[in-house]
PDBQT receptor file of N, H, CA, C and O in Angstrom, charges set to zero:
ATOM      1  N   UNK A   1       0.844  -1.180   0.000  1.00  0.00    +0.000 N 
ATOM      2  CA  UNK A   1       0.000   0.000   0.000  1.00  0.00    +0.000 C 
ATOM      3  C   UNK A   1       0.888   1.241   0.000  1.00  0.00    +0.000 C 
ATOM      4  O   UNK A   1       1.870   1.312   0.740  1.00  0.00    +0.000 OA
ATOM      5  N   UNK A   2       0.535   2.220  -0.838  1.00  0.00    +0.000 N 
ATOM      6  H   UNK A   2      -0.263   2.162  -1.439  1.00  0.00    +0.000 HD
ATOM      7  CA  UNK A   2       1.315   3.454  -0.947  1.00  0.00    +0.000 C 
ATOM      8  C   UNK A   2       0.939   4.437   0.162  1.00  0.00    +0.000 C 
ATOM      9  O   UNK A   2      -0.191   4.434   0.651  1.00  0.00    +0.000 OA
ATOM     10  N   UNK A   3       1.904   5.277   0.552  1.00  0.00    +0.000 N 
ATOM     11  H   UNK A   3       2.822   5.279   0.155  1.00  0.00    +0.000 HD
ATOM     12  CA  UNK A   3       1.548   6.369   1.478  1.00  0.00    +0.000 C 
ATOM     13  C   UNK A   3       0.510   7.277   0.832  1.00  0.00    +0.000 C 
ATOM     14  O   UNK A   3       0.472   7.400  -0.392  1.00  0.00    +0.000 OA
ATOM     15  N   UNK A   4      -0.316   7.900   1.626  1.00  0.00    +0.000 N 
ATOM     16  H   UNK A   4      -0.285   7.800   2.620  1.00  0.00    +0.000 HD
ATOM     17  CA  UNK A   4      -1.409   8.738   1.100  1.00  0.00    +0.000 C 
ATOM     18  C   UNK A   4      -0.921   9.822   0.153  1.00  0.00    +0.000 C 
ATOM     19  O   UNK A   4      -1.622  10.156  -0.802  1.00  0.00    +0.000 OA
ATOM     20  N   UNK A   5       0.253  10.376   0.388  1.00  0.00    +0.000 N 
ATOM     21  H   UNK A   5       0.822  10.104   1.164  1.00  0.00    +0.000 HD
ATOM     22  CA  UNK A   5       0.734  11.483  -0.439  1.00  0.00    +0.000 C 
ATOM     23  C   UNK A   5       1.075  11.043  -1.856  1.00  0.00    +0.000 C 
ATOM     24  O   UNK A   5       1.179  11.888  -2.745  1.00  0.00    +0.000 OA
ATOM     25  N   UNK A   6       1.254   9.741  -2.095  1.00  0.00    +0.000 N 
ATOM     26  H   UNK A   6       1.171   9.054  -1.373  1.00  0.00    +0.000 HD
ATOM     27  CA  UNK A   6       1.610   9.253  -3.423  1.00  0.00    +0.000 C 
ATOM     28  C   UNK A   6       0.414   8.723  -4.202  1.00  0.00    +0.000 C 
ATOM     29  O   UNK A   6       0.552   8.384  -5.378  1.00  0.00    +0.000 OA
ATOM     30  N   UNK A   7      -0.744   8.646  -3.581  1.00  0.00    +0.000 N 
ATOM     31  H   UNK A   7      -0.855   8.922  -2.627  1.00  0.00    +0.000 HD
ATOM     32  CA  UNK A   7      -1.941   8.171  -4.263  1.00  0.00    +0.000 C 
ATOM     33  C   UNK A   7      -2.496   9.320  -5.094  1.00  0.00    +0.000 C 
ATOM     34  O   UNK A   7      -2.797  10.384  -4.554  1.00  0.00    +0.000 OA
ATOM     35  N   UNK A   8      -2.637   9.115  -6.424  1.00  0.00    +0.000 N 
ATOM     36  H   UNK A   8      -2.393   8.251  -6.863  1.00  0.00    +0.000 HD
ATOM     37  CA  UNK A   8      -3.148  10.214  -7.250  1.00  0.00    +0.000 C 
ATOM     38  C   UNK A   8      -4.606  10.535  -6.912  1.00  0.00    +0.000 C 
ATOM     39  O   UNK A   8      -5.433   9.637  -6.753  1.00  0.00    +0.000 OA
ATOM     40  N   UNK A   9      -4.895  11.806  -6.807  1.00  0.00    +0.000 N 
ATOM     41  H   UNK A   9      -4.223  12.536  -6.936  1.00  0.00    +0.000 HD
ATOM     42  CA  UNK A   9      -6.254  12.278  -6.535  1.00  0.00    +0.000 C 
ATOM     43  C   UNK A   9      -6.795  12.854  -7.831  1.00  0.00    +0.000 C 
ATOM     44  O   UNK A   9      -6.168  13.737  -8.418  1.00  0.00    +0.000 OA
ATOM     45  N   UNK A  10      -7.955  12.372  -8.296  1.00  0.00    +0.000 N 
ATOM     46  H   UNK A  10      -8.464  11.655  -7.819  1.00  0.00    +0.000 HD
ATOM     47  CA  UNK A  10      -8.517  12.942  -9.525  1.00  0.00    +0.000 C 
ATOM     48  C   UNK A  10      -8.742  14.439  -9.354  1.00  0.00    +0.000 C 
ATOM     49  O   UNK A  10      -9.380  14.873  -8.396  1.00  0.00    +0.000 OA
ATOM     50  N   UNK A  11      -8.216  15.221 -10.288  1.00  0.00    +0.000 N 
ATOM     51  H   UNK A  11      -7.697  14.868 -11.067  1.00  0.00    +0.000 HD
ATOM     52  CA  UNK A  11      -8.362  16.667 -10.176  1.00  0.00    +0.000 C 
ATOM     53  C   UNK A  11      -8.710  17.263 -11.526  1.00  0.00    +0.000 C 
ATOM     54  O   UNK A  11      -8.614  16.605 -12.562  1.00  0.00    +0.000 OA
ATOM     55  N   UNK A  12      -9.112  18.509 -11.493  1.00  0.00    +0.000 N 
ATOM     56  H   UNK A  12      -9.190  19.044 -10.652  1.00  0.00    +0.000 HD
ATOM     57  CA  UNK A  12      -9.450  19.249 -12.706  1.00  0.00    +0.000 C 
ATOM     58  C   UNK A  12      -9.101  20.708 -12.470  1.00  0.00    +0.000 C 
ATOM     59  O   UNK A  12      -8.847  21.122 -11.340  1.00  0.00    +0.000 OA
ATOM     60  N   UNK A  13      -9.091  21.473 -13.536  1.00  0.00    +0.000 N 
ATOM     61  H   UNK A  13      -9.297  21.136 -14.454  1.00  0.00    +0.000 HD
ATOM     62  CA  UNK A  13      -8.830  22.910 -13.415  1.00  0.00    +0.000 C 
ATOM     63  C   UNK A  13     -10.160  23.639 -13.429  1.00  0.00    +0.000 C 
ATOM     64  O   UNK A  13     -11.092  23.253 -14.134  1.00  0.00    +0.000 OA
ATOM     65  N   UNK A  14     -10.233  24.697 -12.641  1.00  0.00    +0.000 N 
ATOM     66  H   UNK A  14      -9.476  25.011 -12.068  1.00  0.00    +0.000 HD
ATOM     67  CA  UNK A  14     -11.461  25.474 -12.535  1.00  0.00    +0.000 C 
ATOM     68  C   UNK A  14     -11.117  26.946 -12.392  1.00  0.00    +0.000 C 
ATOM     69  O   UNK A  14     -10.034  27.297 -11.925  1.00  0.00    +0.000 OA
ATOM     70  N   UNK A  15     -12.040  27.799 -12.794  1.00  0.00    +0.000 N 
ATOM     71  H   UNK A  15     -12.920  27.513 -13.173  1.00  0.00    +0.000 HD
ATOM     72  CA  UNK A  15     -11.899  29.239 -12.574  1.00  0.00    +0.000 C 
ATOM     73  C   UNK A  15     -12.720  29.571 -11.340  1.00  0.00    +0.000 C 
ATOM     74  O   UNK A  15     -13.920  29.301 -11.291  1.00  0.00    +0.000 OA
ATOM     75  N   UNK A  16     -12.069  30.158 -10.343  1.00  0.00    +0.000 N 
ATOM     76  H   UNK A  16     -11.094  30.377 -10.383  1.00  0.00    +0.000 HD
ATOM     77  CA  UNK A  16     -12.748  30.520  -9.104  1.00  0.00    +0.000 C 
ATOM     78  C   UNK A  16     -12.631  32.012  -8.849  1.00  0.00    +0.000 C 
ATOM     79  O   UNK A  16     -11.633  32.648  -9.188  1.00  0.00    +0.000 OA
ATOM     80  N   UNK A  17     -13.673  32.546  -8.247  1.00  0.00    +0.000 N 
ATOM     81  H   UNK A  17     -14.484  32.029  -7.972  1.00  0.00    +0.000 HD
ATOM     82  CA  UNK A  17     -13.676  33.938  -7.801  1.00  0.00    +0.000 C 
ATOM     83  C   UNK A  17     -13.624  33.884  -6.278  1.00  0.00    +0.000 C 
ATOM     84  O   UNK A  17     -14.577  33.446  -5.634  1.00  0.00    +0.000 OA
ATOM     85  N   UNK A  18     -12.514  34.327  -5.707  1.00  0.00    +0.000 N 
ATOM     86  H   UNK A  18     -11.739  34.683  -6.230  1.00  0.00    +0.000 HD
ATOM     87  CA  UNK A  18     -12.346  34.228  -4.254  1.00  0.00    +0.000 C 
ATOM     88  C   UNK A  18     -12.369  35.583  -3.556  1.00  0.00    +0.000 C 
ATOM     89  O   UNK A  18     -12.274  35.651  -2.330  1.00  0.00    +0.000 OA
ATOM     90  N   UNK A  19     -12.495  36.661  -4.329  1.00  0.00    +0.000 N 
ATOM     91  H   UNK A  19     -12.573  36.605  -5.324  1.00  0.00    +0.000 HD
ATOM     92  CA  UNK A  19     -12.524  37.996  -3.736  1.00  0.00    +0.000 C 
ATOM     93  C   UNK A  19     -13.236  38.940  -4.703  1.00  0.00    +0.000 C 
ATOM     94  O   UNK A  19     -13.474  38.579  -5.856  1.00  0.00    +0.000 OA
ATOM     95  N   UNK A  20     -13.574  40.130  -4.253  1.00  0.00    +0.000 N 
ATOM     96  H   UNK A  20     -13.381  40.424  -3.317  1.00  0.00    +0.000 HD
ATOM     97  CA  UNK A  20     -14.240  41.115  -5.097  1.00  0.00    +0.000 C 
ATOM     98  C   UNK A  20     -13.237  41.771  -6.031  1.00  0.00    +0.000 C 
ATOM     99  O   UNK A  20     -12.069  41.936  -5.678  1.00  0.00    +0.000 OA
ATOM    100  N   UNK A  21     -13.693  42.147  -7.229  1.00  0.00    +0.000 N 
ATOM    101  H   UNK A  21     -14.642  42.014  -7.516  1.00  0.00    +0.000 HD
ATOM    102  CA  UNK A  21     -12.844  42.840  -8.172  1.00  0.00    +0.000 C 
ATOM    103  C   UNK A  21     -13.296  42.595  -9.592  1.00  0.00    +0.000 C 
ATOM    104  O   UNK A  21     -14.384  42.071  -9.831  1.00  0.00    +0.000 OA
ATOM    105  N   UNK A  22     -12.454  42.977 -10.529  1.00  0.00    +0.000 N 
ATOM    106  H   UNK A  22     -11.571  43.403 -10.335  1.00  0.00    +0.000 HD
ATOM    107  CA  UNK A  22     -12.732  42.801 -11.941  1.00  0.00    +0.000 C 
ATOM    108  C   UNK A  22     -12.219  41.462 -12.440  1.00  0.00    +0.000 C 
ATOM    109  O   UNK A  22     -12.055  40.520 -11.664  1.00  0.00    +0.000 OA
ATOM    110  N   UNK A  23     -11.966  41.383 -13.740  1.00  0.00    +0.000 N 
ATOM    111  H   UNK A  23     -12.100  42.148 -14.370  1.00  0.00    +0.000 HD
ATOM    112  CA  UNK A  23     -11.497  40.127 -14.333  1.00  0.00    +0.000 C 
ATOM    113  C   UNK A  23     -10.194  39.610 -13.723  1.00  0.00    +0.000 C 
ATOM    114  O   UNK A  23      -9.905  38.416 -13.813  1.00  0.00    +0.000 OA
ATOM    115  N   UNK A  24      -9.411  40.483 -13.111  1.00  0.00    +0.000 N 
ATOM    116  H   UNK A  24      -9.646  41.452 -13.039  1.00  0.00    +0.000 HD
ATOM    117  CA  UNK A  24      -8.133  40.056 -12.538  1.00  0.00    +0.000 C 
ATOM    118  C   UNK A  24      -8.306  39.144 -11.322  1.00  0.00    +0.000 C 
ATOM    119  O   UNK A  24      -7.338  38.518 -10.892  1.00  0.00    +0.000 OA
ATOM    120  N   UNK A  25      -9.511  39.054 -10.756  1.00  0.00    +0.000 N 
ATOM    121  H   UNK A  25     -10.298  39.563 -11.105  1.00  0.00    +0.000 HD
ATOM    122  CA  UNK A  25      -9.724  38.177  -9.601  1.00  0.00    +0.000 C 
ATOM    123  C   UNK A  25     -10.168  36.771 -10.001  1.00  0.00    +0.000 C 
ATOM    124  O   UNK A  25     -10.395  35.923  -9.138  1.00  0.00    +0.000 OA
ATOM    125  N   UNK A  26     -10.293  36.524 -11.303  1.00  0.00    +0.000 N 
ATOM    126  H   UNK A  26     -10.109  37.213 -12.003  1.00  0.00    +0.000 HD
ATOM    127  CA  UNK A  26     -10.624  35.176 -11.766  1.00  0.00    +0.000 C 
ATOM    128  C   UNK A  26      -9.352  34.342 -11.708  1.00  0.00    +0.000 C 
ATOM    129  O   UNK A  26      -8.413  34.600 -12.460  1.00  0.00    +0.000 OA
ATOM    130  N   UNK A  27      -9.308  33.353 -10.833  1.00  0.00    +0.000 N 
ATOM    131  H   UNK A  27     -10.072  33.143 -10.222  1.00  0.00    +0.000 HD
ATOM    132  CA  UNK A  27      -8.119  32.530 -10.638  1.00  0.00    +0.000 C 
ATOM    133  C   UNK A  27      -8.340  31.138 -11.210  1.00  0.00    +0.000 C 
ATOM    134  O   UNK A  27      -9.361  30.507 -10.934  1.00  0.00    +0.000 OA
ATOM    135  N   UNK A  28      -7.390  30.654 -12.007  1.00  0.00    +0.000 N 
ATOM    136  H   UNK A  28      -6.561  31.166 -12.232  1.00  0.00    +0.000 HD
ATOM    137  CA  UNK A  28      -7.418  29.281 -12.502  1.00  0.00    +0.000 C 
ATOM    138  C   UNK A  28      -6.700  28.423 -11.469  1.00  0.00    +0.000 C 
ATOM    139  O   UNK A  28      -5.520  28.631 -11.186  1.00  0.00    +0.000 OA
ATOM    140  N   UNK A  29      -7.422  27.458 -10.911  1.00  0.00    +0.000 N 
ATOM    141  H   UNK A  29      -8.380  27.289 -11.141  1.00  0.00    +0.000 HD
ATOM    142  CA  UNK A  29      -6.878  26.627  -9.839  1.00  0.00    +0.000 C 
ATOM    143  C   UNK A  29      -7.149  25.150 -10.128  1.00  0.00    +0.000 C 
ATOM    144  O   UNK A  29      -8.051  24.810 -10.894  1.00  0.00    +0.000 OA
ATOM    145  N   UNK A  30      -6.361  24.289  -9.509  1.00  0.00    +0.000 N 
ATOM    146  H   UNK A  30      -5.629  24.566  -8.887  1.00  0.00    +0.000 HD
ATOM    147  CA  UNK A  30      -6.609  22.854  -9.557  1.00  0.00    +0.000 C 
ATOM    148  C   UNK A  30      -7.510  22.500  -8.382  1.00  0.00    +0.000 C 
ATOM    149  O   UNK A  30      -7.221  22.857  -7.240  1.00  0.00    +0.000 OA
ATOM    150  N   UNK A  31      -8.598  21.799  -8.664  1.00  0.00    +0.000 N 
ATOM    151  H   UNK A  31      -8.833  21.509  -9.592  1.00  0.00    +0.000 HD
ATOM    152  CA  UNK A  31      -9.535  21.391  -7.620  1.00  0.00    +0.000 C 
ATOM    153  C   UNK A  31      -9.799  19.895  -7.734  1.00  0.00    +0.000 C 
ATOM    154  O   UNK A  31      -9.577  19.288  -8.783  1.00  0.00    +0.000 OA
ATOM    155  N   UNK A  32     -10.266  19.322  -6.658  1.00  0.00    +0.000 N 
ATOM    156  H   UNK A  32     -10.446  19.815  -5.807  1.00  0.00    +0.000 HD
ATOM    157  CA  UNK A  32     -10.608  17.902  -6.652  1.00  0.00    +0.000 C 
ATOM    158  C   UNK A  32     -11.809  17.669  -7.567  1.00  0.00    +0.000 C 
ATOM    159  O   UNK A  32     -12.752  18.460  -7.572  1.00  0.00    +0.000 OA
ATOM    160  N   UNK A  33     -11.773  16.597  -8.328  1.00  0.00    +0.000 N 
ATOM    161  H   UNK A  33     -11.007  15.954  -8.324  1.00  0.00    +0.000 HD
ATOM    162  CA  UNK A  33     -12.874  16.270  -9.227  1.00  0.00    +0.000 C 
ATOM    163  C   UNK A  33     -14.113  15.930  -8.402  1.00  0.00    +0.000 C 
ATOM    164  O   UNK A  33     -14.025  15.148  -7.455  1.00  0.00    +0.000 OA
ATOM    165  N   UNK A  34     -15.270  16.507  -8.748  1.00  0.00    +0.000 N 
ATOM    166  H   UNK A  34     -15.342  17.143  -9.517  1.00  0.00    +0.000 HD
ATOM    167  CA  UNK A  34     -16.476  16.236  -7.961  1.00  0.00    +0.000 C 
ATOM    168  C   UNK A  34     -16.939  14.787  -8.139  1.00  0.00    +0.000 C 
ATOM    169  O   UNK A  34     -16.687  14.163  -9.170  1.00  0.00    +0.000 OA
ATOM    170  N   UNK A  35     -17.610  14.274  -7.128  1.00  0.00    +0.000 N 
ATOM    171  H   UNK A  35     -17.814  14.781  -6.290  1.00  0.00    +0.000 HD
ATOM    172  CA  UNK A  35     -18.175  12.931  -7.201  1.00  0.00    +0.000 C 
ATOM    173  C   UNK A  35     -19.687  13.071  -7.300  1.00  0.00    +0.000 C 
ATOM    174  O   UNK A  35     -20.318  13.623  -6.399  1.00  0.00    +0.000 OA
ATOM    175  N   UNK A  36     -20.279  12.572  -8.397  1.00  0.00    +0.000 N 
ATOM    176  H   UNK A  36     -19.766  12.124  -9.129  1.00  0.00    +0.000 HD
ATOM    177  CA  UNK A  36     -21.729  12.712  -8.546  1.00  0.00    +0.000 C 
ATOM    178  C   UNK A  36     -22.485  11.875  -7.516  1.00  0.00    +0.000 C 
ATOM    179  O   UNK A  36     -22.058  10.780  -7.152  1.00  0.00    +0.000 OA
ATOM    180  N   UNK A  37     -23.598  12.403  -7.060  1.00  0.00    +0.000 N 
ATOM    181  H   UNK A  37     -23.944  13.293  -7.356  1.00  0.00    +0.000 HD
ATOM    182  CA  UNK A  37     -24.466  11.676  -6.137  1.00  0.00    +0.000 C 
ATOM    183  C   UNK A  37     -25.362  10.736  -6.938  1.00  0.00    +0.000 C 
ATOM    184  O   UNK A  37     -25.341  10.755  -8.169  1.00  0.00    +0.000 OA
ATOM    185  N   UNK A  38     -26.134   9.929  -6.254  1.00  0.00    +0.000 N 
ATOM    186  H   UNK A  38     -26.150   9.913  -5.254  1.00  0.00    +0.000 HD
ATOM    187  CA  UNK A  38     -27.059   9.028  -6.936  1.00  0.00    +0.000 C 
ATOM    188  C   UNK A  38     -27.989   9.821  -7.843  1.00  0.00    +0.000 C 
ATOM    189  O   UNK A  38     -28.537  10.846  -7.437  1.00  0.00    +0.000 OA
ATOM    190  N   UNK A  39     -28.164   9.352  -9.057  1.00  0.00    +0.000 N 
ATOM    191  H   UNK A  39     -27.719   8.519  -9.387  1.00  0.00    +0.000 HD
ATOM    192  CA  UNK A  39     -29.042  10.015 -10.014  1.00  0.00    +0.000 C 
ATOM    193  C   UNK A  39     -28.393  11.175 -10.746  1.00  0.00    +0.000 C 
ATOM    194  O   UNK A  39     -29.049  11.819 -11.564  1.00  0.00    +0.000 OA
ATOM    195  N   UNK A  40     -27.122  11.464 -10.480  1.00  0.00    +0.000 N 
ATOM    196  H   UNK A  40     -26.589  10.941  -9.815  1.00  0.00    +0.000 HD
ATOM    197  CA  UNK A  40     -26.404  12.544 -11.149  1.00  0.00    +0.000 C 
ATOM    198  C   UNK A  40     -25.367  11.966 -12.100  1.00  0.00    +0.000 C 
ATOM    199  O   UNK A  40     -24.958  10.813 -11.960  1.00  0.00    +0.000 OA
ATOM    200  N   UNK A  41     -24.950  12.764 -13.059  1.00  0.00    +0.000 N 
ATOM    201  H   UNK A  41     -25.283  13.700 -13.174  1.00  0.00    +0.000 HD
ATOM    202  CA  UNK A  41     -23.926  12.379 -14.027  1.00  0.00    +0.000 C 
ATOM    203  C   UNK A  41     -22.764  13.356 -13.944  1.00  0.00    +0.000 C 
ATOM    204  O   UNK A  41     -22.951  14.519 -13.589  1.00  0.00    +0.000 OA
ATOM    205  N   UNK A  42     -21.568  12.887 -14.269  1.00  0.00    +0.000 N 
ATOM    206  H   UNK A  42     -21.416  11.942 -14.558  1.00  0.00    +0.000 HD
ATOM    207  CA  UNK A  42     -20.385  13.734 -14.340  1.00  0.00    +0.000 C 
ATOM    208  C   UNK A  42     -19.894  13.696 -15.776  1.00  0.00    +0.000 C 
ATOM    209  O   UNK A  42     -19.603  12.621 -16.299  1.00  0.00    +0.000 OA
ATOM    210  N   UNK A  43     -19.799  14.846 -16.419  1.00  0.00    +0.000 N 
ATOM    211  H   UNK A  43     -20.036  15.720 -15.994  1.00  0.00    +0.000 HD
ATOM    212  CA  UNK A  43     -19.387  14.934 -17.814  1.00  0.00    +0.000 C 
ATOM    213  C   UNK A  43     -17.976  15.488 -17.909  1.00  0.00    +0.000 C 
ATOM    214  O   UNK A  43     -17.591  16.363 -17.133  1.00  0.00    +0.000 OA
ATOM    215  N   UNK A  44     -17.211  14.980 -18.857  1.00  0.00    +0.000 N 
ATOM    216  H   UNK A  44     -17.524  14.269 -19.488  1.00  0.00    +0.000 HD
ATOM    217  CA  UNK A  44     -15.870  15.503 -19.103  1.00  0.00    +0.000 C 
ATOM    218  C   UNK A  44     -15.977  16.646 -20.105  1.00  0.00    +0.000 C 
ATOM    219  O   UNK A  44     -16.524  16.473 -21.194  1.00  0.00    +0.000 OA
ATOM    220  N   UNK A  45     -15.462  17.798 -19.742  1.00  0.00    +0.000 N 
ATOM    221  H   UNK A  45     -15.018  17.938 -18.857  1.00  0.00    +0.000 HD
ATOM    222  CA  UNK A  45     -15.476  18.981 -20.601  1.00  0.00    +0.000 C 
ATOM    223  C   UNK A  45     -14.035  19.294 -20.952  1.00  0.00    +0.000 C 
ATOM    224  O   UNK A  45     -13.205  19.487 -20.063  1.00  0.00    +0.000 OA
ATOM    225  N   UNK A  46     -13.731  19.346 -22.246  1.00  0.00    +0.000 N 
ATOM    226  H   UNK A  46     -14.405  19.190 -22.967  1.00  0.00    +0.000 HD
ATOM    227  CA  UNK A  46     -12.341  19.594 -22.649  1.00  0.00    +0.000 C 
ATOM    228  C   UNK A  46     -12.027  21.082 -22.749  1.00  0.00    +0.000 C 
ATOM    229  O   UNK A  46     -10.862  21.469 -22.650  1.00  0.00    +0.000 OA
ATOM    230  N   UNK A  47     -13.033  21.920 -22.943  1.00  0.00    +0.000 N 
ATOM    231  H   UNK A  47     -13.979  21.606 -23.024  1.00  0.00    +0.000 HD
ATOM    232  CA  UNK A  47     -12.810  23.364 -23.024  1.00  0.00    +0.000 C 
ATOM    233  C   UNK A  47     -14.109  24.084 -22.659  1.00  0.00    +0.000 C 
ATOM    234  O   UNK A  47     -15.203  23.601 -22.951  1.00  0.00    +0.000 OA
ATOM    235  N   UNK A  48     -13.973  25.228 -22.025  1.00  0.00    +0.000 N 
ATOM    236  H   UNK A  48     -13.085  25.621 -21.788  1.00  0.00    +0.000 HD
ATOM    237  CA  UNK A  48     -15.127  26.047 -21.673  1.00  0.00    +0.000 C 
ATOM    238  C   UNK A  48     -14.719  27.506 -21.778  1.00  0.00    +0.000 C 
ATOM    239  O   UNK A  48     -13.570  27.856 -21.505  1.00  0.00    +0.000 OA
ATOM    240  N   UNK A  49     -15.642  28.344 -22.167  1.00  0.00    +0.000 N 
ATOM    241  H   UNK A  49     -16.575  28.059 -22.389  1.00  0.00    +0.000 HD
ATOM    242  CA  UNK A  49     -15.330  29.758 -22.335  1.00  0.00    +0.000 C 
ATOM    243  C   UNK A  49     -15.880  30.605 -21.200  1.00  0.00    +0.000 C 
ATOM    244  O   UNK A  49     -16.846  30.238 -20.532  1.00  0.00    +0.000 OA
ATOM    245  N   UNK A  50     -15.243  31.739 -21.004  1.00  0.00    +0.000 N 
ATOM    246  H   UNK A  50     -14.458  32.037 -21.547  1.00  0.00    +0.000 HD
ATOM    247  CA  UNK A  50     -15.718  32.742 -20.056  1.00  0.00    +0.000 C 
ATOM    248  C   UNK A  50     -15.846  34.035 -20.842  1.00  0.00    +0.000 C 
ATOM    249  O   UNK A  50     -14.899  34.458 -21.506  1.00  0.00    +0.000 OA
ATOM    250  N   UNK A  51     -17.003  34.659 -20.770  1.00  0.00    +0.000 N 
ATOM    251  H   UNK A  51     -17.771  34.315 -20.231  1.00  0.00    +0.000 HD
ATOM    252  CA  UNK A  51     -17.168  35.917 -21.495  1.00  0.00    +0.000 C 
ATOM    253  C   UNK A  51     -17.195  37.089 -20.516  1.00  0.00    +0.000 C 
ATOM    254  O   UNK A  51     -17.168  36.899 -19.300  1.00  0.00    +0.000 OA
ATOM    255  N   UNK A  52     -17.247  38.284 -21.056  1.00  0.00    +0.000 N 
ATOM    256  H   UNK A  52     -17.268  38.438 -22.044  1.00  0.00    +0.000 HD
ATOM    257  CA  UNK A  52     -17.172  39.486 -20.226  1.00  0.00    +0.000 C 
ATOM    258  C   UNK A  52     -18.279  39.531 -19.180  1.00  0.00    +0.000 C 
ATOM    259  O   UNK A  52     -18.048  39.979 -18.057  1.00  0.00    +0.000 OA
ATOM    260  N   UNK A  53     -19.478  39.071 -19.534  1.00  0.00    +0.000 N 
ATOM    261  H   UNK A  53     -19.665  38.706 -20.446  1.00  0.00    +0.000 HD
ATOM    262  CA  UNK A  53     -20.589  39.094 -18.576  1.00  0.00    +0.000 C 
ATOM    263  C   UNK A  53     -20.284  38.235 -17.350  1.00  0.00    +0.000 C 
ATOM    264  O   UNK A  53     -20.745  38.546 -16.252  1.00  0.00    +0.000 OA
ATOM    265  N   UNK A  54     -19.519  37.166 -17.520  1.00  0.00    +0.000 N 
ATOM    266  H   UNK A  54     -19.145  36.913 -18.412  1.00  0.00    +0.000 HD
ATOM    267  CA  UNK A  54     -19.153  36.318 -16.379  1.00  0.00    +0.000 C 
ATOM    268  C   UNK A  54     -18.326  37.083 -15.354  1.00  0.00    +0.000 C 
ATOM    269  O   UNK A  54     -18.388  36.772 -14.165  1.00  0.00    +0.000 OA
ATOM    270  N   UNK A  55     -17.567  38.060 -15.781  1.00  0.00    +0.000 N 
ATOM    271  H   UNK A  55     -17.517  38.313 -16.747  1.00  0.00    +0.000 HD
ATOM    272  CA  UNK A  55     -16.718  38.813 -14.857  1.00  0.00    +0.000 C 
ATOM    273  C   UNK A  55     -17.543  39.709 -13.935  1.00  0.00    +0.000 C 
ATOM    274  O   UNK A  55     -17.043  40.134 -12.894  1.00  0.00    +0.000 OA
ATOM    275  N   UNK A  56     -18.786  40.004 -14.290  1.00  0.00    +0.000 N 
ATOM    276  H   UNK A  56     -19.192  39.658 -15.137  1.00  0.00    +0.000 HD
ATOM    277  CA  UNK A  56     -19.635  40.846 -13.446  1.00  0.00    +0.000 C 
ATOM    278  C   UNK A  56     -20.039  40.137 -12.159  1.00  0.00    +0.000 C 
ATOM    279  O   UNK A  56     -20.448  40.795 -11.203  1.00  0.00    +0.000 OA
ATOM    280  N   UNK A  57     -19.936  38.815 -12.112  1.00  0.00    +0.000 N 
ATOM    281  H   UNK A  57     -19.604  38.280 -12.889  1.00  0.00    +0.000 HD
ATOM    282  CA  UNK A  57     -20.258  38.086 -10.887  1.00  0.00    +0.000 C 
ATOM    283  C   UNK A  57     -19.191  38.312  -9.828  1.00  0.00    +0.000 C 
ATOM    284  O   UNK A  57     -19.410  38.025  -8.651  1.00  0.00    +0.000 OA
ATOM    285  N   UNK A  58     -18.038  38.826 -10.240  1.00  0.00    +0.000 N 
ATOM    286  H   UNK A  58     -17.860  39.059 -11.196  1.00  0.00    +0.000 HD
ATOM    287  CA  UNK A  58     -16.951  39.082  -9.290  1.00  0.00    +0.000 C 
ATOM    288  C   UNK A  58     -17.092  40.441  -8.621  1.00  0.00    +0.000 C 
ATOM    289  O   UNK A  58     -16.361  40.744  -7.678  1.00  0.00    +0.000 OA
ATOM    290  N   UNK A  59     -18.018  41.258  -9.092  1.00  0.00    +0.000 N 
ATOM    291  H   UNK A  59     -18.613  41.012  -9.857  1.00  0.00    +0.000 HD
ATOM    292  CA  UNK A  59     -18.156  42.617  -8.549  1.00  0.00    +0.000 C 
ATOM    293  C   UNK A  59     -19.022  42.649  -7.318  1.00  0.00    +0.000 C 
ATOM    294  O   UNK A  59     -19.237  43.716  -6.742  1.00  0.00    +0.000 OA
TER     295      UNK A  59
C-alpha cells in the first residue's frame, strides 16, 4: 500500500472567484474532481469559455 501522499487524486482545473474585483480576480486553480451523487452524471469537458458578462459576478 502506498503512502497517502503518493496516491493520485482525480483533479481538474477550474476558474474561481475568491474575492471582489474585476477580471483580474478570476483565478485558474486545480480542484478535486467532484463525485456525482445518486441520479447525477459527471461529464468531461475539454474546453469552456468565459465571457465578459461572467466577470460581473466578481463585482
